VEXZA-30649 format. One record per residue (C-alpha): residue number from 1; residue in three letters; x, y, z. Coordinates in steps of 0.25 Angstrom, whole numbers. Layout:
residues N
DODREN    nr   rest      px      py      pz
DODREN   NUM    ALA       X       Y       Z
...
end
This chain:
residues 739
DODREN    nr   rest      px      py      pz
DODREN     1    MET     535     312     214
DODREN     2    PRO     532     298     209
DODREN     3    SER     536     291     196
DODREN     4    GLY     529     288     186
DODREN     5    ALA     529     274     190
DODREN     6    ALA     525     278     204
DODREN     7    LEU     514     287     200
DODREN     8    HIS     508     274     191
DODREN     9    ARG     508     267     204
DODREN    10    LEU     501     277     211
DODREN    11    ARG     491     278     201
DODREN    12    PRO     479     270     201
DODREN    13    ARG     477     259     190
DODREN    14    ARG     466     261     180
DODREN    15    GLY     458     252     173
DODREN    16    VAL     460     239     172
DODREN    17    GLU     473     239     177
DODREN    18    ARG     466     244     190
DODREN    19    LYS     455     232     188
DODREN    20    LEU     465     220     188
DODREN    21    THR     473     225     197
DODREN    22    ALA     463     227     207
DODREN    23    LEU     456     213     204
DODREN    24    ARG     472     209     206
DODREN    25    ASP     473     214     217
DODREN    26    LEU     459     211     222
DODREN    27    GLY     461     197     220
DODREN    28    GLY     474     194     226
DODREN    29    LEU     470     202     238
DODREN    30    GLY     459     193     240
DODREN    31    LEU     467     180     240
DODREN    32    LEU     478     188     249
DODREN    33    ALA     465     192     257
DODREN    34    GLY     461     178     259
DODREN    35    VAL     475     174     265
DODREN    36    LEU     476     186     273
DODREN    37    VAL     463     183     279
DODREN    38    ALA     466     169     282
DODREN    39    MET     478     170     286
DODREN    40    LEU     476     182     297
DODREN    41    LEU     462     178     300
DODREN    42    ALA     465     161     300
DODREN    43    PRO     459     158     313
DODREN    44    THR     446     166     311
DODREN    45    ALA     445     162     297
DODREN    46    CYS     448     147     300
DODREN    47    THR     435     148     310
DODREN    48    ALA     427     153     301
DODREN    49    GLY     429     143     290
DODREN    50    VAL     433     156     281
DODREN    51    GLY     444     154     272
DODREN    52    ALA     453     163     263
DODREN    53    ARG     443     163     252
DODREN    54    ASP     433     167     260
DODREN    55    ALA     441     177     268
DODREN    56    ALA     446     183     253
DODREN    57    ARG     431     185     249
DODREN    58    TRP     429     193     264
DODREN    59    PHE     441     200     261
DODREN    60    GLU     437     205     246
DODREN    61    ASP     420     209     250
DODREN    62    ASP     418     223     250
DODREN    63    PRO     416     226     266
DODREN    64    ASP     403     233     268
DODREN    65    GLU     406     238     280
DODREN    66    LEU     417     247     274
DODREN    67    SER     413     262     273
DODREN    68    THR     423     273     267
DODREN    69    ASP     415     285     271
DODREN    70    GLY     415     291     283
DODREN    71    VAL     430     295     284
DODREN    72    PRO     431     307     294
DODREN    73    GLN     431     321     288
DODREN    74    ARG     431     333     295
DODREN    75    SER     420     343     293
DODREN    76    THR     420     358     291
DODREN    77    VAL     413     368     296
DODREN    78    LEU     410     381     286
DODREN    79    ALA     406     396     288
DODREN    80    ALA     393     400     277
DODREN    81    ASP     403     406     269
DODREN    82    GLY     412     392     268
DODREN    83    SER     423     396     278
DODREN    84    HIS     429     386     286
DODREN    85    LEU     423     387     302
DODREN    86    ALA     428     373     307
DODREN    87    THR     430     358     306
DODREN    88    PHE     427     346     316
DODREN    89    TYR     433     334     313
DODREN    90    PHE     436     321     321
DODREN    91    GLU     448     318     309
DODREN    92    ASN     454     330     303
DODREN    93    ARG     451     325     288
DODREN    94    VAL     450     331     273
DODREN    95    ASP     446     322     263
DODREN    96    VAL     453     326     250
DODREN    97    ALA     453     321     237
DODREN    98    LEU     466     312     231
DODREN    99    ALA     468     324     220
DODREN   100    LYS     469     333     231
DODREN   101    VAL     480     325     238
DODREN   102    ALA     494     330     232
DODREN   103    PRO     499     319     224
DODREN   104    ILE     512     318     232
DODREN   105    ALA     506     316     245
DODREN   106    ARG     498     305     239
DODREN   107    HIS     512     298     235
DODREN   108    ALA     516     301     249
DODREN   109    VAL     505     293     257
DODREN   110    LEU     506     280     246
DODREN   111    ALA     522     281     247
DODREN   112    ILE     521     278     261
DODREN   113    GLU     508     269     263
DODREN   114    ASP     505     263     250
DODREN   115    ASP     513     265     238
DODREN   116    ARG     507     254     229
DODREN   117    PHE     493     258     234
DODREN   118    TYR     489     259     219
DODREN   119    ASP     495     246     215
DODREN   120    HIS     489     237     225
DODREN   121    GLY     475     235     228
DODREN   122    ALA     468     235     244
DODREN   123    LEU     481     226     246
DODREN   124    ASP     495     228     247
DODREN   125    SER     497     214     245
DODREN   126    LYS     515     216     247
DODREN   127    GLY     513     225     260
DODREN   128    THR     499     218     267
DODREN   129    LEU     506     203     265
DODREN   130    ARG     519     209     271
DODREN   131    ALA     513     216     283
DODREN   132    LEU     504     204     285
DODREN   133    VAL     515     194     285
DODREN   134    SER     523     202     294
DODREN   135    ASN     511     205     305
DODREN   136    MET     506     190     305
DODREN   137    GLY     520     185     307
DODREN   138    SER     521     194     319
DODREN   139    GLY     508     193     322
DODREN   140    GLU     503     206     322
DODREN   141    VAL     502     218     313
DODREN   142    GLN     517     225     311
DODREN   143    GLN     516     230     298
DODREN   144    GLY     506     236     289
DODREN   145    GLY     505     233     275
DODREN   146    SER     490     244     274
DODREN   147    GLY     490     251     260
DODREN   148    ILE     483     264     259
DODREN   149    THR     470     257     255
DODREN   150    GLN     472     248     269
DODREN   151    GLN     475     260     275
DODREN   152    TYR     463     267     270
DODREN   153    VAL     453     257     276
DODREN   154    LYS     459     258     290
DODREN   155    ASN     458     274     291
DODREN   156    LEU     445     272     285
DODREN   157    LEU     440     261     296
DODREN   158    ILE     446     272     308
DODREN   159    SER     439     282     302
DODREN   160    GLN     427     276     302
DODREN   161    ALA     428     270     316
DODREN   162    GLU     416     274     325
DODREN   163    ASN     421     270     338
DODREN   164    ALA     434     266     346
DODREN   165    ARG     434     251     340
DODREN   166    GLU     434     253     329
DODREN   167    ARG     444     263     327
DODREN   168    ARG     454     252     335
DODREN   169    GLU     448     240     325
DODREN   170    ALA     453     249     312
DODREN   171    GLN     466     251     318
DODREN   172    GLU     468     239     324
DODREN   173    VAL     481     230     320
DODREN   174    THR     475     217     317
DODREN   175    PRO     476     209     303
DODREN   176    ALA     461     207     305
DODREN   177    ARG     460     223     302
DODREN   178    LYS     470     223     293
DODREN   179    ILE     460     211     286
DODREN   180    ARG     449     221     285
DODREN   181    GLU     457     234     281
DODREN   182    LEU     461     225     268
DODREN   183    LYS     447     221     267
DODREN   184    TYR     443     236     266
DODREN   185    ALA     454     239     258
DODREN   186    VAL     448     230     247
DODREN   187    ALA     435     238     247
DODREN   188    ILE     442     250     247
DODREN   189    GLU     450     247     235
DODREN   190    LYS     438     241     229
DODREN   191    ARG     430     254     230
DODREN   192    PHE     439     266     229
DODREN   193    SER     450     267     219
DODREN   194    LYS     467     270     223
DODREN   195    ASP     465     286     222
DODREN   196    GLN     453     285     230
DODREN   197    ILE     458     275     241
DODREN   198    LEU     470     284     242
DODREN   199    GLU     461     298     243
DODREN   200    ARG     454     292     255
DODREN   201    TYR     466     286     262
DODREN   202    LEU     473     299     260
DODREN   203    ASN     461     306     268
DODREN   204    ILE     457     295     277
DODREN   205    ALA     473     294     284
DODREN   206    TYR     477     301     296
DODREN   207    PHE     491     310     293
DODREN   208    GLY     492     314     309
DODREN   209    ASP     489     326     319
DODREN   210    GLY     472     324     318
DODREN   211    ALA     474     326     301
DODREN   212    TYR     466     314     294
DODREN   213    GLY     468     312     278
DODREN   214    ILE     478     320     270
DODREN   215    GLU     471     334     267
DODREN   216    ALA     468     337     282
DODREN   217    ALA     484     330     285
DODREN   218    ALA     490     339     274
DODREN   219    ARG     483     352     278
DODREN   220    HIS     486     349     294
DODREN   221    PHE     501     345     292
DODREN   222    PHE     504     357     281
DODREN   223    GLY     492     366     278
DODREN   224    LYS     490     362     264
DODREN   225    PRO     481     351     258
DODREN   226    ALA     484     339     254
DODREN   227    ALA     486     344     240
DODREN   228    LYS     497     352     241
DODREN   229    LEU     505     341     251
DODREN   230    ASN     520     341     247
DODREN   231    LEU     529     330     246
DODREN   232    GLY     534     332     261
DODREN   233    GLU     522     334     267
DODREN   234    SER     517     323     258
DODREN   235    ALA     527     312     264
DODREN   236    LEU     523     316     278
DODREN   237    LEU     509     314     276
DODREN   238    ALA     511     303     271
DODREN   239    GLY     520     297     281
DODREN   240    VAL     511     300     292
DODREN   241    ILE     500     292     287
DODREN   242    ARG     505     277     292
DODREN   243    TYR     508     282     308
DODREN   244    PRO     502     298     308
DODREN   245    TYR     504     298     324
DODREN   246    ALA     518     295     323
DODREN   247    TYR     521     302     310
DODREN   248    ASP     513     316     316
DODREN   249    PRO     521     326     310
DODREN   250    VAL     517     335     321
DODREN   251    ARG     520     326     333
DODREN   252    HIS     531     320     327
DODREN   253    PRO     537     327     314
DODREN   254    GLY     549     320     315
DODREN   255    ALA     543     306     312
DODREN   256    ALA     534     312     303
DODREN   257    ARG     546     317     296
DODREN   258    GLU     552     305     296
DODREN   259    ARG     541     297     290
DODREN   260    ARG     539     309     280
DODREN   261    ASP     554     306     274
DODREN   262    ILE     550     289     274
DODREN   263    VAL     538     293     264
DODREN   264    LEU     546     303     256
DODREN   265    THR     557     291     255
DODREN   266    ARG     546     281     251
DODREN   267    MET     541     290     240
DODREN   268    GLU     557     291     235
DODREN   269    THR     559     276     234
DODREN   270    LEU     544     275     228
DODREN   271    GLY     548     284     217
DODREN   272    TRP     538     293     219
DODREN   273    ILE     547     306     223
DODREN   274    THR     561     308     221
DODREN   275    PRO     573     307     230
DODREN   276    ARG     576     322     231
DODREN   277    GLN     561     325     233
DODREN   278    ALA     561     314     244
DODREN   279    ALA     576     319     250
DODREN   280    ASP     571     336     248
DODREN   281    THR     557     332     255
DODREN   282    ARG     565     324     267
DODREN   283    ALA     572     337     270
DODREN   284    GLN     560     344     273
DODREN   285    PRO     554     348     287
DODREN   286    LEU     540     343     287
DODREN   287    ARG     537     358     286
DODREN   288    LEU     521     355     293
DODREN   289    ARG     511     368     294
DODREN   290    VAL     502     359     303
DODREN   291    THR     487     366     303
DODREN   292    LYS     475     361     313
DODREN   293    THR     462     359     308
DODREN   294    PRO     454     364     321
DODREN   295    ASN     445     355     323
DODREN   296    GLY     431     360     330
DODREN   297    CYS     424     375     331
DODREN   298    VAL     435     379     342
DODREN   299    THR     443     387     330
DODREN   300    SER     431     392     320
DODREN   301    ARG     431     406     317
DODREN   302    ALA     416     405     324
DODREN   303    PRO     420     393     334
DODREN   304    PHE     403     394     341
DODREN   305    PHE     397     393     327
DODREN   306    CYS     405     383     324
DODREN   307    ASP     401     376     337
DODREN   308    TYR     387     378     336
DODREN   309    VAL     388     372     321
DODREN   310    GLN     395     359     327
DODREN   311    ARG     384     356     337
DODREN   312    GLU     374     360     327
DODREN   313    ILE     379     346     320
DODREN   314    LEU     380     340     332
DODREN   315    THR     367     341     339
DODREN   316    ASP     359     340     325
DODREN   317    PRO     352     327     321
DODREN   318    ALA     354     332     307
DODREN   319    PHE     368     328     306
DODREN   320    GLY     367     315     313
DODREN   321    LYS     359     308     321
DODREN   322    SER     367     307     334
DODREN   323    PRO     378     318     341
DODREN   324    LYS     390     307     336
DODREN   325    GLU     385     307     323
DODREN   326    ARG     384     321     321
DODREN   327    GLU     398     322     327
DODREN   328    LYS     404     312     317
DODREN   329    LEU     397     318     305
DODREN   330    LEU     401     334     310
DODREN   331    LYS     417     328     314
DODREN   332    GLN     420     318     302
DODREN   333    GLY     408     319     293
DODREN   334    GLY     417     330     283
DODREN   335    LEU     407     340     283
DODREN   336    THR     404     354     277
DODREN   337    ILE     397     362     287
DODREN   338    ARG     393     376     282
DODREN   339    THR     386     384     291
DODREN   340    THR     379     398     293
DODREN   341    LEU     391     406     298
DODREN   342    ASP     394     418     292
DODREN   343    PRO     408     421     294
DODREN   344    LYS     408     436     294
DODREN   345    THR     396     436     304
DODREN   346    GLN     402     427     313
DODREN   347    LYS     416     437     313
DODREN   348    ALA     407     447     315
DODREN   349    ALA     400     441     327
DODREN   350    GLN     415     436     333
DODREN   351    ARG     422     448     333
DODREN   352    ALA     409     456     339
DODREN   353    VAL     408     446     351
DODREN   354    ASN     422     446     353
DODREN   355    ARG     423     460     351
DODREN   356    HIS     412     466     361
DODREN   357    VAL     414     452     371
DODREN   358    PRO     430     447     369
DODREN   359    PRO     432     432     370
DODREN   360    ARG     442     433     383
DODREN   361    ASN     435     447     390
DODREN   362    SER     436     451     404
DODREN   363    ALA     422     449     408
DODREN   364    ARG     421     435     403
DODREN   365    LYS     409     438     394
DODREN   366    ALA     404     432     382
DODREN   367    ALA     396     434     368
DODREN   368    ALA     391     427     359
DODREN   369    GLN     382     431     345
DODREN   370    ALA     373     423     335
DODREN   371    LEU     371     428     322
DODREN   372    VAL     359     422     314
DODREN   373    GLU     355     426     298
DODREN   374    PRO     339     430     299
DODREN   375    GLY     331     420     290
DODREN   376    THR     340     409     289
DODREN   377    GLY     346     404     303
DODREN   378    ALA     360     407     299
DODREN   379    ILE     370     408     311
DODREN   380    ARG     380     417     304
DODREN   381    GLY     387     420     317
DODREN   382    MET     391     414     331
DODREN   383    ALA     400     420     341
DODREN   384    VAL     405     419     353
DODREN   385    ASP     415     429     360
DODREN   386    ARG     423     417     365
DODREN   387    ALA     431     406     359
DODREN   388    LEU     426     392     358
DODREN   389    GLY     433     383     368
DODREN   390    PRO     433     380     384
DODREN   391    ASP     425     388     392
DODREN   392    ARG     437     388     402
DODREN   393    GLU     446     395     393
DODREN   394    ARG     443     410     393
DODREN   395    GLY     438     415     382
DODREN   396    LYS     432     402     375
DODREN   397    THR     419     393     376
DODREN   398    TRP     412     381     372
DODREN   399    ILE     398     389     374
DODREN   400    ASN     393     394     362
DODREN   401    PHE     385     406     368
DODREN   402    ALA     378     408     354
DODREN   403    ALA     371     396     354
DODREN   404    ASP     361     387     362
DODREN   405    ALA     366     376     371
DODREN   406    SER     363     365     359
DODREN   407    HIS     373     372     349
DODREN   408    GLY     384     379     360
DODREN   409    SER     382     374     374
DODREN   410    SER     375     388     379
DODREN   411    ILE     362     388     386
DODREN   412    GLY     358     402     381
DODREN   413    MET     360     417     389
DODREN   414    GLN     347     425     392
DODREN   415    ALA     344     433     383
DODREN   416    GLY     337     447     388
DODREN   417    SER     330     457     381
DODREN   418    THR     333     450     366
DODREN   419    PHE     321     443     370
DODREN   420    LYS     312     455     370
DODREN   421    ALA     311     453     354
DODREN   422    PHE     305     442     355
DODREN   423    THR     294     448     364
DODREN   424    LEU     293     459     353
DODREN   425    ALA     290     451     342
DODREN   426    ALA     279     442     348
DODREN   427    ALA     272     455     353
DODREN   428    LEU     273     460     336
DODREN   429    GLU     268     446     332
DODREN   430    LYS     258     449     342
DODREN   431    GLY     253     461     337
DODREN   432    ARG     260     471     345
DODREN   433    VAL     264     484     339
DODREN   434    PHE     276     494     339
DODREN   435    GLY     268     504     345
DODREN   436    ASP     261     493     358
DODREN   437    LYS     266     498     370
DODREN   438    LEU     266     492     384
DODREN   439    MET     269     497     399
DODREN   440    ALA     284     493     403
DODREN   441    PRO     283     494     418
DODREN   442    ARG     296     495     426
DODREN   443    GLY     295     482     432
DODREN   444    TYR     287     470     425
DODREN   445    GLU     280     459     434
DODREN   446    ALA     280     447     426
DODREN   447    VAL     266     440     428
DODREN   448    GLY     256     436     418
DODREN   449    PHE     266     429     408
DODREN   450    ARG     260     414     402
DODREN   451    ASP     271     405     395
DODREN   452    CYS     267     397     383
DODREN   453    SER     262     386     393
DODREN   454    GLY     250     396     398
DODREN   455    ARG     258     395     411
DODREN   456    ARG     260     409     419
DODREN   457    VAL     275     412     420
DODREN   458    GLY     282     423     428
DODREN   459    ASP     285     428     440
DODREN   460    PRO     275     438     447
DODREN   461    GLY     286     443     458
DODREN   462    THR     297     445     446
DODREN   463    VAL     297     461     441
DODREN   464    LEU     305     463     428
DODREN   465    ARG     311     475     425
DODREN   466    ASN     312     486     415
DODREN   467    SER     323     486     404
DODREN   468    ALA     331     500     409
DODREN   469    ASP     328     511     419
DODREN   470    GLY     316     519     415
DODREN   471    GLU     310     509     406
DODREN   472    GLY     300     506     413
DODREN   473    GLY     286     512     416
DODREN   474    LYS     282     516     402
DODREN   475    SER     276     509     391
DODREN   476    PHE     285     506     378
DODREN   477    SER     281     499     365
DODREN   478    LEU     286     489     356
DODREN   479    VAL     298     495     350
DODREN   480    THR     301     504     361
DODREN   481    GLY     300     495     372
DODREN   482    THR     309     486     364
DODREN   483    HIS     319     496     361
DODREN   484    HIS     321     497     377
DODREN   485    SER     321     483     380
DODREN   486    VAL     310     487     391
DODREN   487    ASN     310     472     400
DODREN   488    THR     295     477     404
DODREN   489    TYR     290     483     391
DODREN   490    PHE     294     467     386
DODREN   491    LEU     288     460     397
DODREN   492    ALA     276     465     397
DODREN   493    LEU     275     464     381
DODREN   494    GLN     279     449     383
DODREN   495    LYS     266     448     391
DODREN   496    ASP     256     457     382
DODREN   497    VAL     262     447     370
DODREN   498    GLY     262     435     378
DODREN   499    LEU     276     427     385
DODREN   500    CYS     272     414     376
DODREN   501    GLU     270     423     362
DODREN   502    THR     285     429     365
DODREN   503    VAL     289     415     370
DODREN   504    GLN     285     410     357
DODREN   505    MET     292     420     347
DODREN   506    ALA     304     419     354
DODREN   507    GLU     303     405     351
DODREN   508    ARG     299     406     335
DODREN   509    LEU     312     413     336
DODREN   510    GLY     320     401     340
DODREN   511    MET     321     406     354
DODREN   512    ARG     325     393     363
DODREN   513    GLN     334     394     376
DODREN   514    GLY     349     392     376
DODREN   515    ASN     347     377     380
DODREN   516    GLY     339     374     370
DODREN   517    ARG     325     374     378
DODREN   518    LYS     312     382     375
DODREN   519    LEU     312     397     381
DODREN   520    GLN     308     400     394
DODREN   521    GLN     295     407     396
DODREN   522    TYR     295     417     408
DODREN   523    PRO     289     432     407
DODREN   524    SER     303     438     406
DODREN   525    PHE     307     430     393
DODREN   526    THR     304     442     386
DODREN   527    LEU     318     447     393
DODREN   528    GLY     327     435     391
DODREN   529    PHE     328     425     401
DODREN   530    ASN     329     413     390
DODREN   531    PRO     344     409     388
DODREN   532    VAL     346     411     374
DODREN   533    SER     357     411     364
DODREN   534    PRO     362     419     353
DODREN   535    LEU     359     412     341
DODREN   536    ARG     344     408     347
DODREN   537    LEU     343     424     348
DODREN   538    ALA     350     427     336
DODREN   539    ALA     342     418     327
DODREN   540    ALA     329     423     334
DODREN   541    TYR     332     439     330
DODREN   542    ALA     336     434     317
DODREN   543    ALA     320     430     315
DODREN   544    PHE     316     444     316
DODREN   545    GLY     328     448     305
DODREN   546    ALA     320     437     296
DODREN   547    ARG     306     444     299
DODREN   548    GLY     302     433     308
DODREN   549    VAL     307     419     301
DODREN   550    TYR     316     413     311
DODREN   551    CYS     328     403     308
DODREN   552    GLU     332     393     317
DODREN   553    PRO     348     396     318
DODREN   554    VAL     358     388     309
DODREN   555    ALA     372     385     307
DODREN   556    ILE     375     376     296
DODREN   557    ALA     371     378     282
DODREN   558    LYS     376     366     275
DODREN   559    VAL     385     353     278
DODREN   560    THR     390     345     266
DODREN   561    ARG     397     330     270
DODREN   562    ARG     410     327     263
DODREN   563    ASN     405     324     251
DODREN   564    GLY     396     337     249
DODREN   565    LYS     385     332     252
DODREN   566    ALA     376     340     261
DODREN   567    LEU     370     336     274
DODREN   568    PRO     355     339     279
DODREN   569    VAL     358     351     288
DODREN   570    PRO     346     357     296
DODREN   571    LYS     338     368     289
DODREN   572    PRO     338     382     293
DODREN   573    ARG     325     382     300
DODREN   574    CYS     315     394     299
DODREN   575    ARG     303     398     302
DODREN   576    ARG     293     412     303
DODREN   577    ALA     292     415     317
DODREN   578    MET     286     428     318
DODREN   579    LEU     278     437     307
DODREN   580    LYS     287     445     299
DODREN   581    SER     278     459     303
DODREN   582    THR     283     453     318
DODREN   583    ALA     298     452     315
DODREN   584    ASP     297     465     308
DODREN   585    GLY     292     472     320
DODREN   586    VAL     303     467     328
DODREN   587    ASN     314     470     317
DODREN   588    HIS     310     484     317
DODREN   589    VAL     308     486     333
DODREN   590    LEU     321     477     338
DODREN   591    SER     329     489     326
DODREN   592    GLY     325     499     336
DODREN   593    VAL     333     493     347
DODREN   594    LEU     346     495     340
DODREN   595    THR     341     509     337
DODREN   596    LYS     332     515     349
DODREN   597    GLY     334     504     358
DODREN   598    THR     343     494     369
DODREN   599    ALA     353     494     356
DODREN   600    ALA     352     505     351
DODREN   601    GLY     365     510     344
DODREN   602    MET     367     496     338
DODREN   603    GLY     363     495     325
DODREN   604    LEU     369     491     313
DODREN   605    GLY     368     502     302
DODREN   606    ARG     357     492     296
DODREN   607    PRO     342     488     300
DODREN   608    ALA     344     478     313
DODREN   609    ALA     337     476     325
DODREN   610    GLY     341     468     340
DODREN   611    LYS     338     468     353
DODREN   612    THR     347     469     367
DODREN   613    GLY     347     460     378
DODREN   614    THR     352     462     392
DODREN   615    VAL     350     450     401
DODREN   616    ASP     347     452     415
DODREN   617    ASN     358     456     426
DODREN   618    PHE     366     459     412
DODREN   619    SER     368     445     411
DODREN   620    ALA     369     445     395
DODREN   621    ALA     366     454     385
DODREN   622    TRP     362     450     372
DODREN   623    PHE     357     458     358
DODREN   624    ALA     352     451     347
DODREN   625    GLY     350     459     334
DODREN   626    TYR     348     458     318
DODREN   627    THR     347     461     306
DODREN   628    PRO     339     454     294
DODREN   629    ASP     350     448     289
DODREN   630    LEU     358     443     303
DODREN   631    ALA     352     442     318
DODREN   632    SER     362     440     330
DODREN   633    ALA     362     439     344
DODREN   634    VAL     373     441     353
DODREN   635    TRP     375     439     369
DODREN   636    VAL     385     444     379
DODREN   637    GLY     386     440     394
DODREN   638    ASP     395     429     402
DODREN   639    PRO     397     415     400
DODREN   640    ARG     400     413     417
DODREN   641    GLY     383     418     419
DODREN   642    GLY     379     431     415
DODREN   643    TYR     372     434     429
DODREN   644    ARG     384     429     435
DODREN   645    HIS     392     440     429
DODREN   646    PRO     383     450     421
DODREN   647    MET     387     460     412
DODREN   648    THR     387     473     422
DODREN   649    SER     399     482     423
DODREN   650    LEU     407     473     412
DODREN   651    CYS     419     476     408
DODREN   652    MET     424     467     396
DODREN   653    ASP     440     468     392
DODREN   654    GLY     439     484     396
DODREN   655    ARG     425     488     391
DODREN   656    CYS     415     491     400
DODREN   657    TYR     401     489     398
DODREN   658    GLY     394     493     412
DODREN   659    ALA     381     482     411
DODREN   660    VAL     380     475     397
DODREN   661    TYR     365     477     391
DODREN   662    GLY     361     471     377
DODREN   663    ALA     367     483     369
DODREN   664    THR     380     483     376
DODREN   665    ILE     388     473     371
DODREN   666    PRO     379     462     363
DODREN   667    ALA     373     473     353
DODREN   668    PRO     388     478     350
DODREN   669    ILE     391     465     348
DODREN   670    TRP     380     462     339
DODREN   671    ARG     381     476     330
DODREN   672    ASP     396     473     327
DODREN   673    THR     392     458     321
DODREN   674    MET     380     461     315
DODREN   675    THR     387     475     310
DODREN   676    ARG     400     466     304
DODREN   677    ALA     392     453     299
DODREN   678    LEU     382     463     291
DODREN   679    SER     391     471     285
DODREN   680    GLY     393     469     269
DODREN   681    ARG     377     465     270
DODREN   682    ALA     367     474     264
DODREN   683    ALA     356     479     275
DODREN   684    THR     344     472     277
DODREN   685    PRO     331     478     282
DODREN   686    PHE     320     474     292
DODREN   687    HIS     307     475     287
DODREN   688    ARG     300     487     291
DODREN   689    PRO     287     481     301
DODREN   690    ALA     273     479     298
DODREN   691    GLY     264     494     298
DODREN   692    ASN     256     487     309
DODREN   693    LEU     268     487     318
DODREN   694    TYR     265     503     321
DODREN   695    ALA     251     503     322
DODREN   696    LYS     255     511     336
DODREN   697    GLY     266     517     332
DODREN   698    THR     281     515     330
DODREN   699    GLY     282     512     346
DODREN   700    GLU     295     522     346
DODREN   701    GLU     295     532     357
DODREN   702    ARG     292     545     353
DODREN   703    PRO     305     554     353
DODREN   704    LYS     305     564     365
DODREN   705    PRO     306     579     362
DODREN   706    LYS     319     583     360
DODREN   707    LYS     324     592     372
DODREN   708    LYS     326     608     369
DODREN   709    PRO     342     613     373
DODREN   710    GLY     341     618     388
DODREN   711    ASP     328     611     392
DODREN   712    ASP     337     601     402
DODREN   713    ARG     343     613     408
DODREN   714    LYS     328     621     408
DODREN   715    LYS     322     610     416
DODREN   716    LYS     334     608     426
DODREN   717    LYS     335     623     430
DODREN   718    GLU     320     623     431
DODREN   719    GLU     319     610     440
DODREN   720    GLY     332     615     447
DODREN   721    ASP     340     605     443
DODREN   722    LYS     356     606     443
DODREN   723    PRO     364     597     434
DODREN   724    ARG     372     584     440
DODREN   725    GLU     379     572     438
DODREN   726    ARG     369     562     431
DODREN   727    ASP     369     549     439
DODREN   728    PRO     374     538     435
DODREN   729    LYS     364     527     427
DODREN   730    PRO     358     519     437
DODREN   731    ARG     363     504     436
DODREN   732    ARG     351     494     432
DODREN   733    SER     345     483     438
DODREN   734    PRO     350     469     431
DODREN   735    GLN     334     468     428
DODREN   736    GLU     334     483     422
DODREN   737    ARG     341     479     410
DODREN   738    PRO     341     486     396
DODREN   739    GLY     339     475     385
end
């Protein structure tokens, strides 16, 4: 360690002594600068009529164009609980206070780079004169005489360069650049104390292998903070600074060790460490413990949510006027981005989609799920069953199937019967009650519909079928029609309520096509032909759980700069989309889907509601469900094209399903996710529907009378029937899909 005298030299001067030294250095510097500038720029100076005295005055002026802000810092993305999700950077750098850098590391850097740093001003006259005389004698720059302040200026100019030309100018080996660095160094010495300059230098210097600044370097090469560096580690890092590529300890360990030993020898010569310390450390190997700092979302535990956040920042004008400005803010602004993601919910969602649709499954199917909090729009989870990466690698994709094109490149998927909930809500909003009945024919010719522009829409030659065998040719109520997900019933209900009213209800609940365009308006709207994303569908269903308050999905809760100041971020946008009584009615009806309907047996053991969805030809399957605390939408399909690769006779990794409905795979994914995500939380009940909704009864089917033992045998005997094997269940046509 440094002796008492050496430590005195390392400490900044104080009081009058420091001021006198600064004035003396500045005066000497002005005289020297005048001579140097006159010598180096003699032809230009003479031509312009500028003398050495004027040059000296220019040299001492504080340059307005010098900025010490904007050193690239990496940004960090955090979950709602503060846990780490991802890091973004152009340069892997973490600012650290000088007090948090091990003293031995500071001394190692000073020993090899500028041991007189605390004694001289902006210019180390001895070193600089020696280098300049040698360089001018040879006609080129052969020696460096830069002190730490000048090196800091050089690194600052490089880091702030906006283009290749500015980077070249910052690094060009010319006397003119040297003079400019000296001028800036004078300004830096006037603005900051020696400790502040050293701190800034240690934070900006490049240490090789992608590590900028001593904190990032310590973590990268040794897996520890700069505060815990020992002598050998400090000497190694100090030695790398001069030529970080040549002395890179990962690529050139031999050269790095030799350079480390040179630093140790220098520290010994200065008396800052003992000969025994130097000898013992030289005998040690490098002992690297290289730790890579991931850059981006690929290795995040929530990769598709991370990608969503990244795209949110890169596309939202709130974070910059242009895409380039927004990218710069994200990758070098040193931001701390607190998101809405709940790690428990995310883990539950990822586990569920991976369990039911494995990432590298034999059928090449995919699954995606988004979870939104009712009443806030906070995205609590977002999972795709594949890893984030190039699609050419099996089990990977760059497409976020849970989000829209603007936040994940997906153009959406047809939503099937999950759209019937919007027709149900529109009917209740218009005054229909649970007991209202409509005839559901076996086939429905879609005529007599008008869109919101008043135009007639529909194809008179198209006949739409019922959702399952035996469901047509009778009347259904709002309740039973929804529980059974009867297509022709909902077509009739949509015509009764109005196609435009149904579309407007969906739009008030935030629904748009996955490509960002408005929903298309045709009679089959209620059957879910529009391609949408799980995220939008989850947010729409969350509005039911929030008693009619729709909130746009939000992923970012707070963004702070490196100085702790908060950036203005888009606030959650919530609005009332329907009456409370309407939402209460929807919740009541959709609760029955989990107990008596197409998703019977998929309940959570707490108040919950939902709707299945199966797309034509079994090209995709959905389930959207919710509680008052959490809403989710799950999609399962084939990224190669659902109509070309339908989910019929599906076998996946040894499990066979036959045809896949909304209740076959999506609903179990939803149930598993919600059960784990909500475990330990008290159940929140739905509100009881308003009494007027029961004006025509409950709308429930009357239970069939129980048969007495022996009735069937008696009937068969009377009819002369003989027992026989039951016929296999007929295969349904693609149009006869259950919701």
